[in-house]
C-alpha positions in Angstrom: -23.4 -22.5 13.0 -23.6 -20.6 16.6 -24.8 -17.2 16.9 -23.3 -15.0 20.1 -23.7 -11.3 20.7 -20.5 -9.4 20.4 -19.9 -6.5 22.8 -21.2 -3.2 22.5 -25.0 -1.7 20.8 -26.1 -3.5 17.8 -23.5 -5.6 17.3 -23.8 -9.6 16.1 -21.0 -12.0 15.8 -21.6 -15.0 13.8 -19.2 -18.3 14.6 -18.6 -21.2 12.5 -16.9 -24.4 13.0 -15.3 -26.7 11.0 -14.0 -24.9 8.2 -13.0 -26.3 4.8 -9.5 -26.2 4.1 -6.9 -28.3 2.3 -3.5 -28.1 2.8 -0.9 -28.5 0.2 2.4 -28.3 -0.7 3.6 -25.2 -2.5 5.1 -25.7 -6.1 8.5 -23.0 -6.2 8.0 -21.9 -9.6 11.7 -20.0 -9.4 14.6 -19.1 -7.5 15.5 -16.3 -8.9 18.7 -13.8 -7.7 17.6 -10.5 -9.6 20.0 -8.0 -10.9 19.2 -4.9 -9.1 18.9 -1.6 -10.7 20.0 1.1 -8.6 18.9 4.6 -8.8 20.1 7.3 -5.6 18.0 10.1 -4.9 19.8 12.9 -3.3 16.7 15.7 -3.8 13.6 15.4 -2.3 10.5 17.9 -2.4 10.1 19.0 1.4 6.8 21.1 2.3 5.9 22.1 5.5 2.3 20.9 5.9 -0.1 21.6 8.8 0.5 20.7 12.2 4.2 20.8 12.6 5.2 17.7 10.2 7.5 18.2 7.4 6.6 15.9 4.2 9.7 14.7 1.7 9.2 12.7 -1.3 11.6 10.2 -3.0 11.2 9.4 -6.8 13.8 7.4 -9.1 13.1 3.8 -9.4 9.5 3.8 -8.0 6.2 3.1 -10.4 3.1 3.0 -8.9 4.1 1.5 -5.3 1.2 0.0 -3.1 2.4 -1.9 0.0 5.4 -0.6 2.1 7.3 -2.6 5.0 10.1 -2.2 7.0 13.3 -4.6 6.5 15.4 -6.9 9.1 18.3 -4.9 7.4 16.9 -1.4 8.6 15.6 -0.3 4.8 12.0 -0.1 3.9 10.9 -2.6 0.8 8.1 -1.3 -1.4 5.8 -3.2 -4.2 6.1 -1.6 -8.1 2.7 -2.0 -9.0 3.9 -0.8 -12.5 6.7 -2.2 -13.1 6.2 -5.8 -11.4 9.4 -5.2 -9.0 9.9 -4.8 -5.5 11.8 -1.8 -4.7 13.9 -1.1 -1.4 14.9 2.7 -0.4 16.9 3.7 2.6 15.9 6.1 5.4 18.8 8.9 3.5 17.0 7.8 -0.3 18.9 5.3 -1.9 16.2 3.7 -4.1 17.5 -0.4 -5.2 15.0 -2.0 -7.7 14.6 -5.9 -8.0 12.8 -7.6 -10.6 12.3 -11.2 -12.0 10.3 -12.9 -14.7 8.3 -14.4 -11.9 6.9 -11.1 -10.6 3.2 -9.6 -11.7 1.3 -7.2 -10.3 2.8 -7.4 -6.7 0.5 -5.6 -4.7 1.1 -5.9 -1.0 4.3 -7.0 0.9 5.0 -7.5 4.7 7.8 -8.6 7.0 8.7 -12.4 7.4 9.5 -14.0 10.4 12.5 -15.5 8.4 13.8 -11.9 7.9 13.2 -12.0 4.6 10.3 -9.9 2.5 7.2 -11.8 1.6 4.7 -10.7 -1.0 1.5 -11.0 -3.5 1.7 -11.4 -6.7 -1.8 -10.7 -8.3 -0.9 -11.2 -11.8 -0.7 -14.3 -13.4 -3.0 -17.2 -14.3 -3.7 -17.4 -10.7 -1.5 -15.3 -8.5 1.5 -16.2 -6.4 3.3 -15.5 -3.5 6.5 -14.0 -3.6 9.6 -14.0 -0.8 12.9 -11.7 -1.0 15.6 -11.6 0.7 17.4 -8.7 1.6 20.0 -9.6 -0.8 17.6 -9.9 -3.6 17.2 -13.6 -4.0 13.5 -13.9 -5.0 11.1 -17.0 -4.7 7.9 -17.7 -5.9 5.5 -20.3 -4.7 2.6 -21.4 -6.8 -0.1 -23.2 -5.3 -4.0 -24.2 -6.2 -4.3 -22.6 -2.9 -3.3 -19.4 -3.6 -6.0 -17.5 -5.7 -5.1 -14.0 -6.7 -4.1 -13.1 -3.7 -4.3 -8.9 -2.7 -2.7 -8.9 1.2 -0.7 -10.7 3.5 0.6 -10.3 7.2 2.9 -11.9 9.6 0.6 -14.1 11.6 1.6 -14.9 15.4 1.9 -18.6 14.6 5.4 -18.1 12.6 3.5 -18.3 9.2 2.1 -15.6 6.6 -1.2 -15.3 6.2 -2.9 -14.1 2.9 -6.5 -12.8 1.4 -7.7 -14.6 -1.7 -10.0 -13.2 -4.2 -12.8 -14.8 -5.9 -12.3 -15.8 -9.2 -14.4 -16.7 -12.2 -14.9 -20.5 -13.8 -15.1 -21.7 -17.3 -19.0 -22.1 -16.2 -19.9 -18.9 -15.5 -19.5 -19.7 -11.7 -17.0 -18.2 -9.3 -14.8 -19.6 -6.6 -15.5 -18.6 -3.2 -13.1 -15.9 -1.5 -10.9 -17.5 1.2 -8.2 -17.0 3.8 -4.8 -18.4 2.9 -1.6 -19.7 5.0 1.7 -20.4 4.0 4.9 -21.7 6.0 8.2 -20.2 5.7 8.8 -23.4 4.0 5.9 -22.9 1.5 3.3 -25.3 2.9 -0.3 -23.5 1.4 -3.5 -24.1 3.5 -6.8 -22.5 2.2 -9.9 -21.8 4.2 -13.2 -21.0 3.2 -16.3 -19.9 5.5 -19.6 -18.1 5.0 -18.0 -15.4 6.8 -15.3 -14.8 4.3 -16.7 -12.3 2.0 -14.1 -10.2 0.4 -11.6 -10.3 2.5 -9.6 -7.2 1.8 -6.8 -6.7 4.4 -5.6 -8.4 7.5 -3.2 -8.5 10.5 -2.0 -10.3 13.6 -4.0 -9.4 16.4 -3.4 -9.4 20.2 -5.0 -12.0 21.1 -3.0 -14.7 19.0 -5.8 -14.6 16.3 -5.7 -13.2 12.5 -8.1 -10.4 12.0 -9.4 -9.0 8.6 -11.8 -7.0 7.4 -14.9 -8.1 4.3 -14.9 -5.1 1.8 -18.1 -4.4 0.5 -21.2 -2.4 1.9 -21.5 -3.3 5.6 -18.8 -5.7 5.3 -18.3 -7.9 8.6 -14.8 -7.6 10.9 -13.3 -11.1 11.0 -11.2 -13.1 13.4 -9.7 -16.6 12.3 -8.0 -18.6 14.6 -4.8 -20.8 13.6 -7.1 -23.6 13.2 -9.4 -22.0 10.7 -12.4 -20.9 13.0 -13.9 -17.7 11.8 -15.8 -15.6 13.9 -17.5 -12.0 12.1 -18.3 -9.1 14.0 -20.7 -6.5 12.1 -22.5 -2.7 13.6 -25.0 -0.5 11.9 -22.3 1.9 12.7 -20.0 0.6 9.8 -23.0 -0.4 7.4 -22.1 1.8 4.8 -18.4 1.7 5.1 -16.4 -0.5 2.8 -13.7 -1.5 5.1 -10.2 -1.5 3.4 -7.3 -2.2 5.8 -6.8 -2.9 9.2 -4.4 -2.6 12.0 -3.2 -3.8 15.7 -3.4 -0.7 17.8 -1.4 0.3 20.7 -4.4 0.3 22.9 -4.9 -3.4 22.3 -7.9 -3.2 19.8 -8.0 -3.2 16.2 -8.6 -0.1 13.9 -9.5 -0.6 10.4 -9.9 2.5 7.6 -12.9 2.7 5.5 -13.3 3.4 1.9 -16.7 5.7 1.9 -17.9 7.8 4.8 -15.3 9.7 6.8 -14.7 7.3 9.5 -12.1 5.4 11.5 -13.1 2.1 13.2 -11.9 0.5 15.8 -13.3 -3.2 17.6 -11.8 -4.6 20.7 -10.9 -8.3 21.0 -14.4 -9.1 22.3 -16.0 -7.4 19.3 -17.0 -4.0 20.6 -17.3 -1.8 17.4 -16.9 1.9 17.8 -16.0 4.8 15.0 -14.5 8.3 15.0 -15.7 10.5 12.5 -13.6 13.7 11.1 -14.4 15.5 7.8 -10.8 15.4 7.4 -11.3 11.6 7.2 -12.0 11.4 3.3 -11.5 7.7 1.7 -8.9 6.5 4.2 -6.9 3.3 3.0 -3.8 2.4 4.5 -3.5 2.4 8.5 -1.3 1.5 11.1 0.7 1.9 14.4 2.6 4.4 15.0 5.8 5.1 17.8 3.8 7.6 19.1 0.8 6.0 20.6 -1.5 6.6 17.8 -2.8 5.3 14.8 -1.6 6.8 11.4 -3.6 6.4 8.2 -3.5 7.7 4.6 -6.5 9.4 2.7 -7.0 8.8 -0.8 -9.6 11.3 -1.2 -8.0 14.6 0.0 -4.2 13.4 -0.9 -3.1 13.8 3.0 -2.4 11.6 5.9 -4.0 11.3 9.0 -3.4 10.7 12.5 -5.9 9.7 15.3 -5.0 9.0 18.9 -6.5 6.1 21.0 -7.3 8.6 23.9 -9.8 11.5 22.8 -9.6 10.2 19.4 -8.1 13.5 18.1 -7.6 13.5 14.6 -5.0 15.7 12.6 -4.6 15.9 9.2 -1.8 16.4 7.4 -1.3 17.7 3.1 2.1 18.7 1.6 3.2 18.5 -2.4 4.9 14.9 -1.4 1.3 13.4 -1.0 -0.3 12.1 -4.2 -3.2 9.5 -4.0 -1.3 8.0 -0.4 -2.0 4.1 -0.8 0.0 2.4 2.4 1.8 3.6 5.4 4.4 2.1 7.9 6.0 3.4 10.8 10.1 3.8 9.8 13.5 2.3 11.4 14.0 6.2 11.5 11.2 6.7 13.8 9.4 8.7 10.9 6.2 7.7 9.1 6.7 6.2 5.5 4.1 5.7 3.0 3.7 4.9 -0.9 2.1 7.4 -3.4 0.4 4.9 -6.2 -0.3 7.6 -8.8 2.4 9.9 -7.7 4.7 7.1 -7.9 7.2 8.2 -5.2 8.1 7.3 -1.8 6.6 9.9 0.9 8.2 10.3 4.7 6.4 12.7 7.0 8.0 13.7 10.1 6.6 15.4 12.9 8.4 18.6 14.7 9.5 19.1 17.9 6.4 19.1 20.7 5.8 22.9 22.1 3.9 24.4 24.7 2.2 27.1 22.8 0.6 29.9 24.7 -2.5 31.8 23.3 -4.5 35.0 24.1 -7.9 35.7 25.2 -10.2 38.6 25.9 -13.0 39.0 28.8 -15.1 41.9 29.4 -14.1 43.7 33.0 -17.3 44.2 34.4 -18.3 46.8 37.1 -17.8 44.8 40.0 -16.7 41.5 41.7 -14.1 39.5 39.7 -14.5 37.8 36.5 -12.4 34.6 35.2 -10.3 35.2 32.3 -9.4 31.9 30.7 -6.1 32.1 28.7 -5.9 29.4 26.1 -2.7 27.3 25.8 -1.9 24.1 23.6 0.2 21.3 22.6 1.5 21.5 18.7 1.7 17.5 18.7 -0.2 15.4 21.2 2.1 13.1 23.2 2.1 9.4 24.9 3.5 11.0 27.8 2.2 13.9 30.1 3.4 17.3 29.5 3.6 20.3 32.0 4.6 23.7 31.9 5.0 26.3 34.8 2.9 29.4 34.5 3.1 32.8 36.3 1.5 36.5 35.5 3.9 39.2 35.3 4.8 42.7 34.6 6.5 43.1 31.4 9.3 45.6 32.2 9.2 49.1 29.8 5.7 48.1 29.0 3.3 50.1 27.8 1.0 52.4 29.9 -2.0 49.3 28.9 -0.4 47.0 30.8 -3.1 46.0 33.8 -2.2 46.8 37.3 -1.6 43.6 39.5 -2.5 45.7 42.2 -5.8 47.0 41.2 -7.0 45.1 37.5 -6.5 41.5 38.3 -5.3 38.9 40.9 -1.9 37.8 40.4 -1.9 33.7 39.6 0.6 31.2 39.1 0.4 27.7 38.7 1.3 24.4 36.7 -0.5 23.5 33.3 -0.9 19.7 32.5 -1.8 18.0 29.1 -2.6 14.2 29.9 -1.7 11.8 27.3 -3.6 12.6 24.0 -4.7 16.4 25.0 -4.0 19.3 22.9 -6.0 22.0 24.7 -5.7 23.5 28.1 -6.7 26.5 29.8 -5.1 28.9 32.6 -7.3 31.4 34.7 -6.7 34.5 36.1 -9.6 36.6 37.9 -10.0 40.0 36.5 -11.4 42.8 39.1 -14.4 45.0 37.8 -14.7 48.7 38.5 -16.8 51.7 36.9 -13.6 53.8 36.1 -13.2 54.9 32.3 -9.9 53.6 31.4 -8.2 51.8 28.0 -8.6 48.3 27.4 -5.3 46.6 29.3 -3.5 43.4 28.9 -2.1 40.7 31.2 1.0 38.8 30.3 1.3 35.4 31.2 4.5 33.4 31.0 5.2 29.6 30.5 8.5 28.5 31.8 9.8 25.0 32.7 8.4 22.7 30.5 8.3 18.5 30.9 8.4 16.2 27.8 8.7 19.6 25.6 9.5 22.5 24.5 8.4 26.3 24.8 6.8 27.7 21.6 4.9 30.7 20.9 5.9 34.2 20.9 8.6 33.9 24.1 6.7 31.6 26.0 3.9 34.7 26.4 0.4 34.3 26.6 -2.0 37.2 27.0 -5.3 38.2 28.5 -7.3 41.4 27.3 -9.6 43.2 29.8 -12.1 44.9 27.6 -13.6 48.1 29.6 -17.0 48.6 29.2 -17.2 51.6 31.5 
């Protein structure tokens, strides 16, 4: 064993070589063409959520769904734990259900490199790996190297990788947890290592390896190469986190959820671990990279969908009547985020509204002399991966009331361009207010925002307001 320090404060990586593994040819238990049961869902339950998002809920042939993935046919495929079946839903809401005698407690599902969907069966004598084509042909693989699998992902090597849970033996002992690999031809390899403690989820990393999380208090983050070399990374930051799922982020790092504590974790391929805490993060479970440069995750603790930016780590929380104990989440082919509601027995869809520059208002005490800076806030309704700009200028509203400030005496007219860097959502524009000793009512300044790039203009006709509070 070789101990190496991981990047970042307090992180230790343990690297072990020569893992134990044994390749075996899988036993194909069944090749079945399932007769589909079709359920068409036309009605949804839309709900406008916080943060300019709309949530839709699809029900039908959906029973305690867990995993969800995008198929090569442009539809979304999901596992029905409650009915031992695989579901398919189009972006318009048409649901088709596939079942066979070989399915038992399907949990997670992923798109394979062969155009089919691959899933894990947790039930049965020792579990199995399943494959379903987009036309509904189901193949079930069993093998001694498959032991109650729970999660599966497409690896960077053209194979599928899955997690095996520990199982009890007749003598009262338990088999060690492991990570498995199955080729599209059905050849299974099992890897065990002291760093594989309780593998909960895994994903292909940007470095050509597979990364996984170990569930349990202080469970380390692991990395396994296609040859089976395991490296684990840990940090006091995640000592009580209970990691749940992991995904590759758009920033070249890996991001993971935790069941305890209110944070989302991030680990670089060099092993540097950091976390982002937020009170709206509650028992986060599923996580995926969205097409907007951010990470999206499910909160099982408060029935919500979360979004975290890679720049600035801005967390936004979305709620809605269509979010009930959400489990997995994925970016759909329509650009929306799709998720499974395990307890709600439904498929959810969340889409952000149009991005807009929204002016606000602020007040400042006038003062008796000199100038005082008035900072009028302006926000971006939805974070952007692009730079957003808008021109602004102070204006005198025609037919305004007598309380409108006079640019000749009360303030210095100003103009400029407000800029939101990628991930930023808050800015201010500044106007200098002139102090005096005159007794007068409070006055207002009008700020007009126009000519946006990469966004629209929102608010009240694109107008912001500054209030000059008289102190004489």
